[in-house]
SERO-4910 file (N, C-alpha, C, O; in steps of 0.05 Angstrom, whole numbers):
BEGIN
 pado doro    nc1    nc2    nc3   cac1   cac2   cac3    cc1    cc2    cc3    oc1    oc2    oc3
  Unk    A    354   -234    177    335   -208    175    323   -196    197    315   -173    196
  Unk    A    319   -212    219    305   -213    235    320   -195    268    309   -186    288
  Unk    A    353   -197    257    370   -184    270    371   -147    265    373   -128    281
  Unk    A    368   -149    240    375   -109    236    343   -102    236    337    -84    220
  Unk    A    327   -112    249    295   -106    252    297    -85    284    285    -95    304
  Unk    A    306    -67    287    307    -44    315    278    -40    318    264    -25    304
  Unk    A    269    -57    339    233    -49    350    233    -30    362    214    -15    359
  Unk    A    252    -22    377    249      3    395    258     36    379    263     57    391
  Unk    A    257     32    353    270     51    341    238     67    324    242     65    300
  Unk    A    220     75    327    198     80    326    193    104    320    197    125    333
  Unk    A    180     97    286    176    130    274    144    131    276    131    111    281
  Unk    A    136    151    272    106    164    270     90    134    260     72    122    272
  Unk    A     96    129    246     76    112    221     74     90    241     52     85    251
  Unk    A     94     76    248    100     52    265     79     54    286     59     41    287
  Unk    A     89     79    307     64     80    329     34     81    324     16     69    335
  Unk    A     33    102    302     -2    103    297      1     75    293      8     67    315
  Unk    A     -1     51    274    -12     19    271     -1     15    292    -23     14    302
  Unk    A     19     11    316     11      7    338    -14     14    357    -33      0    363
  Unk    A    -10     29    360    -36     48    368    -68     37    368    -86     33    383
  Unk    A    -61     36    342    -91     21    326    -90     -9    338   -110    -16    350
  Unk    A    -71    -24    336    -75    -48    343    -73    -47    366    -76    -71    371
  Unk    A    -70    -34    391    -77    -41    414   -102    -41    420   -112    -59    431
  Unk    A   -119    -11    409   -146     -7    409   -167    -25    396   -190    -28    405
  Unk    A   -156    -40    372   -175    -55    365   -169    -84    376   -185   -101    370
  Unk    A   -141    -93    395   -144   -113    416   -164   -111    441   -178   -129    450
  Unk    A   -160    -86    452   -173    -88    469   -210    -84    462   -229    -92    477
  Unk    A   -211    -73    442   -238    -84    432   -249   -107    427   -273   -112    431
  Unk    A   -230   -124    417   -238   -153    412   -238   -166    438   -251   -187    443
  Unk    A   -221   -151    455   -222   -166    490   -248   -164    498   -264   -183    499
  Unk    A   -252   -135    504   -284   -130    503   -307   -144    502   -323   -151    519
  Unk    A   -304   -148    465   -323   -153    461   -327   -193    463   -347   -204    455
  Unk    A   -308   -205    473   -297   -228    478   -313   -240    504   -331   -256    505
  Unk    A   -296   -222    527   -315   -224    549   -347   -219    549   -363   -236    556
  Unk    A   -353   -195    541   -380   -202    529   -397   -223    518   -420   -223    525
  Unk    A   -388   -240    500   -396   -255    497   -390   -281    514   -406   -299    517
  Unk    A   -362   -280    527   -362   -304    545   -380   -297    567   -394   -315    577
  Unk    A   -381   -278    575   -404   -269    602   -431   -281    605   -443   -291    625
  Unk    A   -442   -274    567   -467   -278    566   -472   -321    562   -486   -338    573
  Unk    A   -458   -319    548   -459   -355    550   -453   -373    574   -458   -396    577
  Unk    A   -436   -348    597   -436   -366    624   -465   -363    634   -478   -382    640
  Unk    A   -474   -338    635   -499   -325    639   -515   -350    630   -523   -365    647
  Unk    A   -519   -354    606   -543   -370    595   -537   -401    610   -556   -414    620
  Unk    A   -514   -409    609   -506   -446    612   -513   -440    647   -522   -460    660
  Unk    A   -510   -425    656   -516   -425    690   -545   -419    700   -556   -424    721
  Unk    A   -555   -405    676   -582   -402    691   -598   -427    682   -613   -439    698
  Unk    A   -592   -439    649   -608   -468    644   -609   -485    665   -629   -498    674
  Unk    A   -578   -485    676   -570   -513    702   -597   -500    732   -616   -508    746
  Unk    A   -579   -474    728   -601   -471    765   -639   -469    754   -658   -468    769
  Unk    A   -639   -469    730   -675   -467    722   -681   -495    721   -702   -503    729
  Unk    A   -662   -514    710   -678   -537    717   -674   -551    735   -686   -572    732
  Unk    A   -657   -550    759   -652   -556    774   -679   -549    794   -689   -565    809
  Unk    A   -690   -513    788   -706   -513    805   -729   -517    800   -746   -514    818
  Unk    A   -735   -525    772   -766   -540    757   -766   -567    770   -786   -577    779
  Unk    A   -749   -575    771   -749   -609    782   -765   -602    811   -787   -611    819
  Unk    A   -747   -583    824   -750   -590    850   -782   -576    858   -797   -585    876
  Unk    A   -790   -551    841   -819   -545    842   -845   -565    834   -867   -564    843
  Unk    A   -833   -584    810   -845   -601    809   -849   -624    828   -871   -636    830
  Unk    A   -831   -629    840   -832   -650    861   -841   -636    892   -834   -649    911
  Unk    A   -854   -612    898   -858   -599    918   -899   -604    911   -917   -615    924
  Unk    A   -900   -586    880   -921   -599    870   -937   -618    875   -961   -620    877
  Unk    A   -921   -631    877   -931   -664    876   -938   -684    906   -946   -707    910
  Unk    A   -927   -655    926   -926   -661    960   -951   -646    959   -949   -634    981
  Unk    A   -969   -640    952  -1000   -630    963  -1016   -629    940  -1007   -631    917
  Unk    A  -1047   -626    947  -1065   -628    925  -1084   -603    941  -1083   -596    964
  Unk    A  -1099   -594    919  -1114   -561    912  -1142   -573    917  -1146   -594    905
  Unk    A  -1154   -567    926  -1186   -574    936  -1202   -538    940  -1202   -526    961
  Unk    A  -1212   -530    919  -1224   -502    914  -1205   -493    924  -1184   -505    919
  Unk    A  -1203   -466    943  -1175   -448    948  -1165   -465    976  -1161   -451    996
  Unk    A  -1163   -484    977  -1146   -492    999  -1124   -506    987  -1126   -515    964
  Unk    A  -1102   -509   1002  -1081   -530    991  -1082   -549   1014  -1091   -542   1036
  Unk    A  -1071   -575   1009  -1073   -597   1033  -1044   -609   1023  -1040   -611    998
  Unk    A  -1025   -614   1039   -999   -623   1037  -1006   -654   1049  -1018   -661   1069
  Unk    A   -996   -669   1029  -1008   -699   1031   -975   -718   1035   -972   -742   1038
  Unk    A   -958   -699   1035   -932   -716   1027   -904   -689   1052   -893   -669   1045
  Unk    A   -904   -700   1070   -892   -678   1085   -860   -685   1072   -846   -665   1066
  Unk    A   -847   -712   1069   -816   -712   1065   -803   -690   1048   -780   -683   1048
  Unk    A   -825   -682   1031   -804   -658   1011   -799   -628   1026   -783   -610   1022
  Unk    A   -822   -632   1047   -809   -602   1067   -790   -611   1083   -776   -594   1094
  Unk    A   -786   -636   1089   -762   -653   1108   -733   -643   1101   -715   -637   1117
  Unk    A   -730   -642   1070   -702   -645   1064   -691   -619   1063   -703   -597   1058
  Unk    A   -668   -623   1067   -648   -601   1084   -638   -587   1074   -622   -573   1087
  Unk    A   -643   -581   1041   -639   -556   1029   -664   -538   1034   -662   -515   1027
  Unk    A   -687   -547   1046   -701   -529   1057   -702   -522   1088   -716   -504   1096
  Unk    A   -693   -531   1098   -689   -534   1129   -670   -520   1136   -674   -506   1156
  Unk    A   -650   -520   1125   -624   -505   1129   -609   -487   1103   -614   -489   1079
  Unk    A   -588   -467   1116   -585   -453   1100   -552   -469   1079   -532   -455   1078
  Unk    A   -552   -485   1071   -536   -505   1055   -525   -489   1034   -534   -467   1028
  Unk    A   -502   -503   1021   -486   -492    994   -502   -483    974   -499   -464    959
  Unk    A   -521   -502    974   -544   -492    956   -574   -509    968   -583   -532    966
  Unk    A   -583   -477    981   -607   -483    990   -633   -477    981   -630   -469    958
  Unk    A   -656   -476    985   -678   -473    966   -696   -457    989   -705   -468   1009
  Unk    A   -699   -438    984   -725   -414    997   -747   -416    989   -754   -399    972
  Unk    A   -766   -437    999   -796   -436    978   -817   -415   1000   -817   -413   1024
  Unk    A   -830   -403    984   -850   -392    994   -884   -388    980   -883   -372    961
  Unk    A   -904   -394    983   -926   -397    970   -942   -379    981   -946   -382   1005
  Unk    A   -954   -359    970   -971   -343    970  -1002   -344    957  -1003   -350    933
  Unk    A  -1026   -340    970  -1045   -343    949  -1063   -315    945  -1053   -294    951
  Unk    A  -1087   -317    936  -1092   -295    906  -1085   -261    927  -1076   -240    917
  Unk    A  -1092   -265    949  -1087   -227    956  -1062   -226    968  -1058   -209    985
  Unk    A  -1039   -244    960  -1015   -239    968   -998   -239    995   -979   -226   1005
  Unk    A  -1019   -266   1003  -1007   -275   1036  -1000   -297   1035  -1014   -316   1029
  Unk    A   -970   -297   1044   -959   -324   1051   -969   -343   1063   -968   -342   1087
  Unk    A   -983   -370   1048   -990   -389   1067   -970   -412   1072   -977   -426   1091
  Unk    A   -947   -420   1058   -934   -438   1065   -904   -426   1053   -898   -416   1031
  Unk    A   -887   -431   1077   -850   -426   1079   -835   -451   1086   -841   -473   1095
  Unk    A   -813   -440   1077   -798   -466   1083   -784   -462   1108   -791   -441   1118
  Unk    A   -766   -475   1121   -759   -471   1147   -743   -451   1155   -744   -434   1172
  Unk    A   -720   -458   1132   -691   -441   1119   -698   -409   1120   -681   -391   1123
  Unk    A   -729   -403   1115   -731   -369   1099   -726   -358   1139   -709   -341   1145
  Unk    A   -737   -366   1152   -739   -357   1186   -707   -361   1183   -701   -339   1194
  Unk    A   -681   -373   1176   -654   -367   1180   -642   -348   1164   -619   -337   1166
  Unk    A   -664   -344   1142   -658   -323   1130   -668   -295   1122   -662   -276   1136
  Unk    A   -683   -291   1100   -703   -263   1103   -731   -268   1082   -727   -286   1065
  Unk    A   -746   -262   1081   -766   -271   1057   -763   -264   1036   -759   -240   1036
  Unk    A   -763   -275   1011   -757   -266    984   -787   -252    974   -811   -258    972
  Unk    A   -766   -223    968   -785   -205    950   -802   -212    930   -792   -227    913
  Unk    A   -832   -203    927   -842   -212    903   -871   -200    895   -884   -187    911
  Unk    A   -880   -204    871   -903   -187    859   -923   -197    865   -923   -221    860
  Unk    A   -948   -188    878   -965   -213    888   -985   -199    862  -1007   -210    862
  Unk    A   -984   -183    847   -997   -179    824   -997   -198    801  -1017   -200    786
  Unk    A   -967   -218    798   -962   -233    778   -970   -258    784   -966   -273    804
  Unk    A   -985   -262    756   -994   -294    766   -975   -306    738   -980   -295    717
  Unk    A   -958   -323    737   -943   -337    719   -957   -358    707   -963   -377    721
  Unk    A   -964   -357    675   -975   -375    662   -964   -400    660   -977   -421    655
  Unk    A   -939   -399    663   -922   -431    661   -898   -423    685   -901   -404    700
  Unk    A   -874   -439    686   -856   -439    696   -838   -420    685   -829   -421    662
  Unk    A   -833   -403    703   -815   -368    697   -796   -359    725   -801   -357    749
  Unk    A   -773   -356    708   -746   -346    732   -739   -329    716   -739   -327    691
  Unk    A   -730   -309    741   -711   -286    745   -700   -292    763   -701   -313    776
  Unk    A   -679   -263    767   -660   -255    778   -677   -236    800   -698   -223    798
  Unk    A   -653   -243    831   -662   -229    849   -644   -222    871   -635   -236    889
  Unk    A   -642   -197    868   -625   -184    892   -630   -182    921   -645   -164    929
  Unk    A   -618   -197    936   -636   -193    964   -598   -189    975   -579   -202    968
  Unk    A   -599   -167    993   -587   -149   1005   -557   -155    979   -557   -147    956
  Unk    A   -533   -169    991   -516   -172    973   -507   -196    963   -484   -201    958
  Unk    A   -528   -212    960   -536   -239    946   -552   -237    926   -573   -223    927
  Unk    A   -543   -252    901   -557   -263    881   -577   -287    874   -568   -311    873
  Unk    A   -597   -282    870   -612   -309    882   -626   -313    847   -627   -295    831
  Unk    A   -635   -345    841   -646   -350    818   -674   -356    834   -677   -365    857
  Unk    A   -694   -347    814   -726   -353    829   -733   -357    811   -725   -347    790
  Unk    A   -759   -383    813   -780   -391    801   -798   -380    810   -800   -373    833
  Unk    A   -823   -378    784   -855   -384    799   -864   -403    778   -853   -409    757
  Unk    A   -893   -414    796   -907   -424    772   -933   -422    797   -935   -420    821
  Unk    A   -953   -423    771   -991   -422    786   -991   -449    802   -976   -468    800
  Unk    A  -1009   -444    814  -1028   -463    823  -1045   -466    827  -1058   -452    843
  Unk    A  -1054   -486    811  -1096   -493    805  -1103   -507    816  -1089   -518    833
  Unk    A  -1126   -513    813  -1144   -527    828  -1167   -554    809  -1156   -558    787
  Unk    A  -1179   -562    810  -1195   -582    790  -1205   -566    775  -1195   -569    752
  Unk    A  -1228   -541    776  -1231   -534    759  -1209   -515    741  -1215   -507    719
  Unk    A  -1188   -510    753  -1161   -506    727  -1164   -473    737  -1163   -457    718
  Unk    A  -1166   -464    759  -1169   -442    771  -1154   -426    789  -1150   -440    809
  Unk    A  -1147   -411    790  -1112   -398    793  -1120   -399    828  -1143   -396    837
  Unk    A  -1094   -403    845  -1111   -407    874  -1085   -396    887  -1089   -383    908
  Unk    A  -1062   -397    880  -1038   -394    893  -1004   -392    873  -1002   -407    853
  Unk    A   -984   -375    881   -960   -383    866   -948   -399    888   -957   -401    910
  Unk    A   -927   -410    880   -909   -429    884   -878   -404    877   -876   -392    856
  Unk    A   -863   -402    895   -834   -385    891   -814   -398    900   -816   -403    924
  Unk    A   -795   -405    889   -777   -428    899   -746   -407    892   -739   -396    871
  Unk    A   -733   -407    915   -709   -382    900   -680   -407    907   -682   -428    918
  Unk    A   -660   -397    899   -631   -419    910   -613   -396    903   -620   -378    887
  Unk    A   -587   -396    916   -558   -377    922   -552   -378    879   -551   -399    866
  Unk    A   -551   -362    872   -528   -356    850   -503   -357    851   -489   -343    836
  Unk    A   -492   -375    870   -458   -384    883   -438   -390    859   -415   -383    856
  Unk    A   -455   -405    844   -436   -417    826   -424   -395    798   -404   -393    784
  Unk    A   -453   -380    803   -450   -358    781   -428   -341    789   -409   -338    774
  Unk    A   -428   -329    815   -418   -310    828   -392   -315    821   -374   -304    808
  Unk    A   -396   -338    832   -351   -350    830   -349   -354    803   -324   -354    800
  Unk    A   -357   -356    786   -346   -360    757   -337   -326    744   -316   -318    734
  Unk    A   -364   -310    749   -356   -284    741   -335   -275    751   -317   -264    737
  Unk    A   -332   -280    787   -312   -260    795   -278   -280    788   -257   -269    788
  Unk    A   -280   -301    784   -257   -317    768   -255   -304    740   -233   -295    733
  Unk    A   -276   -302    722   -277   -284    704   -256   -260    706   -234   -255    698
  Unk    A   -275   -247    720   -257   -213    724   -225   -210    736   -211   -189    733
  Unk    A   -218   -231    748   -196   -236    759   -176   -247    738   -152   -239    738
  Unk    A   -184   -266    721   -167   -270    704   -158   -254    686   -135   -253    677
  Unk    A   -180   -239    680   -181   -212    652   -161   -189    667   -142   -181    653
  Unk    A   -167   -176    697   -143   -161    706   -121   -175    712   -103   -160    718
  Unk    A   -115   -202    711    -92   -210    722    -69   -216    688    -44   -217    687
  Unk    A    -87   -219    669    -76   -227    642    -71   -195    624    -52   -189    610
  Unk    A    -94   -181    631    -95   -156    613    -67   -146    603    -58   -146    581
  Unk    A    -54   -136    631    -18   -116    627     -7   -140    613     -9   -136    588
  Unk    A      2   -160    618     15   -179    602      2   -186    567     18   -194    549
  Unk    A    -16   -184    563    -27   -187    539    -26   -154    527    -32   -150    503
  Unk    A    -23   -144    534    -24   -110    525      4   -110    522     10   -104    499
  Unk    A     20   -114    535     49   -121    537     54   -129    510     63   -116    491
  Unk    A     45   -156    513     48   -172    483     41   -162    462     57   -165    443
  Unk    A     11   -144    455     10   -137    431     19   -116    421     19   -108    398
  Unk    A     29   -105    446     45    -72    432     70    -81    421     76    -71    399
  Unk    A     92   -107    435    111   -114    422    108   -130    390    121   -132    369
  Unk    A     83   -140    399     79   -161    362     69   -138    353     74   -144    330
  Unk    A     62   -120    351     49    -95    341     72    -85    325     78    -87    302
  Unk    A     82    -75    346    113    -64    338    132    -74    315    141    -62    296
  Unk    A    137   -105    322    152   -125    311    146   -132    287    164   -144    275
  Unk    A    118   -126    271    107   -138    260    103   -104    247    124   -100    234
  Unk    A     94    -90    245    104    -62    231    129    -50    217    131    -38    196
  Unk    A    152    -62    240    173    -54    220    186    -76    209    208    -71    200
  Unk    A    177   -103    208    178   -127    188    162   -121    172    164   -136    152
  Unk    A    142   -102    170    127    -97    145    135    -75    125    135    -75    100
  Unk    A    142    -61    141    157    -32    135    183    -42    124    192    -30    104
  Unk    A    195    -60    132    223    -71    123    230    -72     89    243    -55     75
  Unk    A    218    -95     82    215    -84     53    215    -58     33    227    -48     13
  Unk    A    197    -56     49    201    -16     40    217      3     42    216     23     29
  Unk    A    240     -5     67    260     15     64    272      8     55    284     25     41
  Unk    A    287    -28     50    297    -33     30    300    -30      6    321    -36     -5
  Unk    A    276    -18     -9    267      0    -33    278     28    -27    291     39    -45
  Unk    A    274     36    -10    280     64     -3    304     65     -5    309     74    -28
  Unk    A    327     59      9    352     52      7    365     50    -15    381     67    -21
  Unk    A    359     26    -33    359     26    -64    356     54    -82    368     61   -102
  Unk    A    332     69    -66    330     94    -87    350    116    -84    358    132   -100
  Unk    A    357    110    -57    371    128    -48    398    131    -60    410    152    -61
  Unk    A    405    109    -69    431    103    -83    432    107   -113    453    103   -125
  Unk    A    417    113   -122    415    118   -154    411    153   -151    398    166   -135
  Unk    A    427    158   -172    436    190   -170    441    189   -197    450    169   -209
  Unk    A    434    219   -210    443    228   -235    468    213   -254    469    210   -279
  Unk    A    487    204   -235    506    197   -254    503    165   -250    522    151   -257
  Unk    A    480    154   -237    480    130   -232    453    118   -234    443    101   -219
  Unk    A    441    133   -262    407    124   -264    405     97   -282    383     89   -287
  Unk    A    423     86   -291    425     61   -294    414     31   -284    405     11   -295
  Unk    A    421     46   -250    411     28   -238    389     28   -225    379     48   -215
  Unk    A    375    -11   -224    339     -2   -220    341    -15   -190    361    -26   -182
  Unk    A    321    -12   -176    310    -29   -157    296    -66   -162    277    -73   -176
  Unk    A    316    -81   -144    308   -101   -147    300   -114   -125    318   -121   -110
  Unk    A    273   -122   -119    260   -135    -97    239   -162   -117    225   -161   -137
  Unk    A    246   -183    -98    224   -198   -111    198   -197   -104    193   -202    -81
  Unk    A    174   -189   -127    152   -182   -116    134   -181   -140    143   -169   -159
  Unk    A    106   -192   -142     92   -191   -166     85   -158   -166     86   -139   -150
  Unk    A     77   -164   -193     75   -131   -205     43   -122   -198     36   -102   -209
  Unk    A     22   -138   -179      3   -129   -177      3   -128   -139    -12   -114   -124
  Unk    A     16   -139   -133     27   -132   -101     31   -111    -95     37    -99   -116
  Unk    A     33    -93    -73     35    -69    -65     67    -57    -71     72    -36    -83
  Unk    A     86    -74    -60    118    -69    -57    118    -73    -92    129    -55   -105
  Unk    A    109    -93   -106    112   -101   -136    103    -62   -148    111    -50   -168
  Unk    A     93    -59   -136     77    -31   -154     92     -6   -147     89     14   -161
  Unk    A    113     -3   -120    126     20   -116    156     11   -134    171     27   -146
  Unk    A    157    -16   -132    183    -20   -151    181     -8   -172    194     13   -176
  Unk    A    163    -20   -192    154     -9   -226    152     18   -216    172     31   -223
  Unk    A    135     30   -203    135     48   -198    162     78   -208    164     96   -224
  Unk    A    173     69   -188    194     79   -179    220     78   -201    237     95   -208
  Unk    A    215     48   -210    232     39   -234    225     55   -264    245     60   -278
  Unk    A    204     61   -271    191     66   -285    195     99   -282    194    113   -303
  Unk    A    200    109   -261    201    135   -257    237    147   -264    241    169   -274
  Unk    A    262    124   -254    280    118   -268    290    122   -297    311    130   -307
  Unk    A    274    116   -305    274    105   -326    267    131   -348    281    132   -368
  Unk    A    251    148   -344    240    169   -352    263    197   -346    271    213   -362
  Unk    A    271    193   -317    290    212   -307    317    213   -327    329    233   -336
  Unk    A    324    177   -335    346    174   -346    344    186   -372    361    203   -378
  Unk    A    324    181   -390    312    191   -414    322    219   -412    341    228   -424
  Unk    A    306    233   -395    305    264   -391    332    278   -391    334    300   -402
  Unk    A    352    267   -381    373    274   -370    390    266   -400    401    287   -409
  Unk    A    394    250   -411    398    238   -430    396    260   -451    414    270   -464
  Unk    A    367    268   -452    360    290   -476    374    310   -474    385    321   -492
  Unk    A    374    318   -443    385    344   -430    421    342   -445    437    360   -451
  Unk    A    422    328   -446    457    324   -448    460    335   -468    473    356   -472
  Unk    A    434    309   -498    447    315   -523    435    341   -526    448    357   -540
  Unk    A    412    350   -516    408    378   -519    427    402   -521    428    422   -536
  Unk    A    445    394   -497    467    417   -489    492    418   -509    506    438   -513
  Unk    A    498    388   -523    518    380   -542    513    404   -557    525    426   -558
  Unk    A    480    392   -575    482    398   -603    471    431   -599    470    445   -619
  Unk    A    464    445   -573    468    476   -560    494    481   -573    498    489   -596
  Unk    A    514    473   -552    539    486   -552    556    480   -583    573    496   -593
  Unk    A    548    452   -595    563    452   -624    551    470   -648    564    479   -668
  Unk    A    525    473   -642    513    499   -662    522    527   -658    533    542   -674
  Unk    A    515    532   -628    531    557   -628    564    565   -623    576    586   -622
  Unk    A    572    537   -622    611    550   -617    625    568   -642    640    587   -640
  Unk    A    609    551   -677    617    562   -701    615    592   -706    634    605   -713
  Unk    A    581    605   -701    586    631   -699    596    643   -673    595    667   -674
  Unk    A    603    635   -654    613    648   -639    647    649   -641    661    667   -631
  Unk    A    657    625   -658    691    631   -666    687    650   -684    701    670   -685
  Unk    A    663    645   -705    677    672   -727    665    702   -714    675    724   -723
  Unk    A    651    702   -699    652    731   -684    676    737   -669    686    760   -669
  Unk    A    688    714   -652    713    715   -639    735    728   -656    750    747   -649
  Unk    A    736    712   -687    760    713   -699    757    744   -719    776    752   -732
  Unk    A    730    759   -720    726    782   -727    737    801   -712    754    815   -724
  Unk    A    733    806   -687    739    827   -669    760    819   -665    772    840   -661
  Unk    A    784    793   -661    800    799   -663    827    805   -685    851    809   -679
  Unk    A    814    805   -715    821    815   -737    814    845   -739    827    854   -758
  Unk    A    798    865   -726    798    879   -723    814    900   -701    821    924   -703
  Unk    A    816    876   -678    833    894   -657    866    898   -663    881    913   -651
  Unk    A    874    882   -684    901    871   -689    918    892   -692    941    891   -685
  Unk    A    905    913   -706    915    936   -717    896    950   -731    874    941   -738
  Unk    A    908    980   -737    887    996   -747    876    987   -774    893    975   -787
  Unk    A    861    989   -782    839    981   -815    844   1000   -826    862   1017   -823
  Unk    A    823    997   -845    815   1022   -864    787   1018   -852    777   1005   -834
  Unk    A    777   1037   -872    735   1035   -863    725   1009   -870    714    995   -854
  Unk    A    728   1003   -891    714    982   -915    716    961   -888    697    953   -876
  Unk    A    752    950   -881    744    926   -867    738    929   -836    746    915   -818
  Unk    A    724    948   -834    704    957   -800    684    940   -811    680    916   -804
  Unk    A    669    957   -833    643    948   -842    643    916   -845    628    901   -834
  Unk    A    666    910   -865    657    880   -873    661    864   -848    644    846   -848
  Unk    A    678    863   -826    669    848   -800    649    856   -789    631    839   -788
  Unk    A    643    876   -782    612    880   -774    586    871   -786    564    865   -777
  Unk    A    594    874   -804    565    853   -836    573    831   -822    559    828   -801
  Unk    A    593    812   -826    598    787   -817    593    781   -791    581    760   -786
  Unk    A    603    803   -764    587    800   -737    563    785   -736    556    762   -730
  Unk    A    547    815   -747    518    818   -750    504    791   -764    481    784   -760
  Unk    A    520    779   -779    510    752   -797    513    735   -773    492    729   -762
  Unk    A    535    724   -762    537    704   -735    521    719   -728    505    719   -746
  Unk    A    512    736   -711    487    744   -689    457    735   -699    441    724   -684
  Unk    A    454    739   -719    434    725   -730    431    702   -731    412    689   -724
  Unk    A    453    694   -741    452    652   -747    446    644   -710    432    625   -704
  Unk    A    455    656   -695    454    657   -664    427    649   -657    416    631   -644
  Unk    A    419    675   -672    387    689   -656    371    653   -661    362    634   -648
  Unk    A    377    662   -695    354    631   -707    366    602   -684    351    585   -674
  Unk    A    385    605   -683    395    571   -674    378    568   -641    368    548   -633
  Unk    A    379    594   -627    378    599   -609    341    600   -601    329    597   -580
  Unk    A    334    603   -619    294    604   -624    286    581   -638    262    574   -637
  Unk    A    302    566   -652    302    533   -661    302    522   -629    282    516   -618
  Unk    A    329    522   -617    322    512   -584    297    509   -572    283    491   -563
  Unk    A    295    543   -576    267    545   -551    242    532   -555    226    525   -538
  Unk    A    240    527   -594    220    518   -592    223    485   -586    210    475   -568
  Unk    A    237    473   -601    240    444   -589    243    448   -558    229    429   -550
  Unk    A    251    458   -540    250    461   -508    219    464   -505    208    450   -488
  Unk    A    208    480   -519    179    487   -510    163    464   -519    145    454   -504
  Unk    A    167    456   -541    146    420   -552    153    398   -526    136    384   -515
  Unk    A    180    399   -520    190    376   -510    169    384   -477    154    366   -471
  Unk    A    168    407   -459    159    415   -447    123    409   -439    112    405   -417
  Unk    A    111    412   -472     86    411   -474     88    371   -467     77    359   -449
  Unk    A    103    362   -488     95    336   -480     99    316   -456     88    294   -452
  Unk    A    116    330   -441    124    319   -406     98    331   -393     89    326   -371
  Unk    A     89    344   -409     55    358   -394     32    338   -401     10    342   -391
  Unk    A     37    316   -418     19    296   -419     10    291   -447     -4    272   -452
  Unk    A     21    316   -473     11    301   -483     22    284   -502     46    285   -505
  Unk    A      3    264   -520     21    244   -527     19    240   -560     24    220   -574
  Unk    A      9    265   -566     13    258   -600     20    291   -612      4    310   -609
  Unk    A     42    293   -623     65    310   -637     61    319   -665     67    307   -685
  Unk    A     48    345   -663     43    348   -698     76    350   -713     81    374   -718
  Unk    A     93    338   -720    118    352   -727    118    376   -760    132    396   -766
  Unk    A     96    361   -775     88    383   -794     79    411   -789     89    431   -800
  Unk    A     58    409   -770     51    437   -762     75    461   -752     77    485   -757
  Unk    A     88    445   -738    115    449   -720    144    468   -758    154    489   -764
  Unk    A    142    449   -766    159    456   -785    150    472   -806    168    484   -818
  Unk    A    123    476   -817    114    489   -834    102    527   -825    101    548   -838
  Unk    A     96    517   -797     80    540   -775    107    562   -766    111    585   -770
  Unk    A    121    538   -753    140    556   -735    172    558   -750    186    578   -750
  Unk    A    178    535   -760    210    527   -765    215    537   -788    235    550   -791
  Unk    A    198    532   -811    194    548   -836    200    577   -836    213    586   -855
  Unk    A    194    589   -822    193    617   -816    225    624   -800    238    636   -817
  Unk    A    236    623   -785    257    623   -770    284    616   -799    303    631   -797
  Unk    A    284    596   -824    296    597   -848    284    610   -866    282    606   -890
  Unk    A    278    620   -856    258    638   -899    276    650   -917    274    655   -941
  Unk    A    301    657   -896    321    676   -912    343    652   -930    355    658   -951
  Unk    A    345    623   -915    362    610   -921    366    598   -948    388    590   -955
  Unk    A    342    597   -964    333    593   -991    331    557   -984    346    544   -999
  Unk    A    317    542   -965    312    524   -957    291    509   -964    269    520   -963
  Unk    A    294    488   -970    257    473   -994    253    445   -976    265    424   -971
  Unk    A    229    459   -970    208    446   -942    194    423   -962    184    429   -984
  Unk    A    196    396   -951    167    385   -966    166    363   -953    177    342   -960
  Unk    A    151    366   -928    135    354   -907    107    342   -909     88    356   -917
  Unk    A    105    311   -900     77    299   -904     64    309   -881     77    318   -862
  Unk    A     30    309   -882     20    320   -860      8    299   -840     -3    307   -819
***
């Protein structure tokens, strides 16, 4: 079956379905990337925040607070390479007092530049945020420094590069840019193929329906599908239509045969009388008798035609959706009047 499906012969329906699939794919890709970036952002920030918090706790242990003074008791923490140089993962330390004046900084701040801060901000606990310095993204943590009386003395600020975050985001963006054209082409081809394959059974049913004509109304569409399936419903609907058409054509044929037979006898009589009169010169009485016979036969034809018209009208009314047909009313109110001069006896149950 696959070799019969030409994916490059596109109808408007297939084109619309393909465009909708491509649009859906783009939306799904965008949503997927938003979720992916959100998860990466959360996981990386959790990792960076944990490292910053651990380093900030070690720094807090390296000094004591007396009143409004901060006294460093362990200089080893400040001698770490990440606080003295700009490494792959440096830590930029700044401690500023209540008035916003920086009182302690790490050595590598002088190799880089001061990290901006809001001197009116006093964190209740460890607090982390993203800070943009020039073209660098820094993850910055804050914690309040309190004295023995639990009074606020200063704020410790510790920042580090979000290099890992930047690299991963760049890679995600690069992968999307490189894969998107190929994925889009794949989705378009797959959508076209699936659309053509989905409509293949319907086209098969249409081809079968085209082969059914007035001379071949006994043929039916044969397609293996359940009655509640969409294609099964199409098959059954068309087969029911062909069934009704077959019955209709049969009724038309019977109607035509009946009308031809009923009209042939009076027409033959009229033709015979006309031939009789025209064959030679006749007496006046012969002409009168022939004209009477012709008039009687014409009246008979009129009655037959009226009867046929009544039956045709009832058939049209039935096709228009009437399910009940009152035969006794038709005979007593319409048909009986047409044959009132023929001495017919009607006995019809209501």
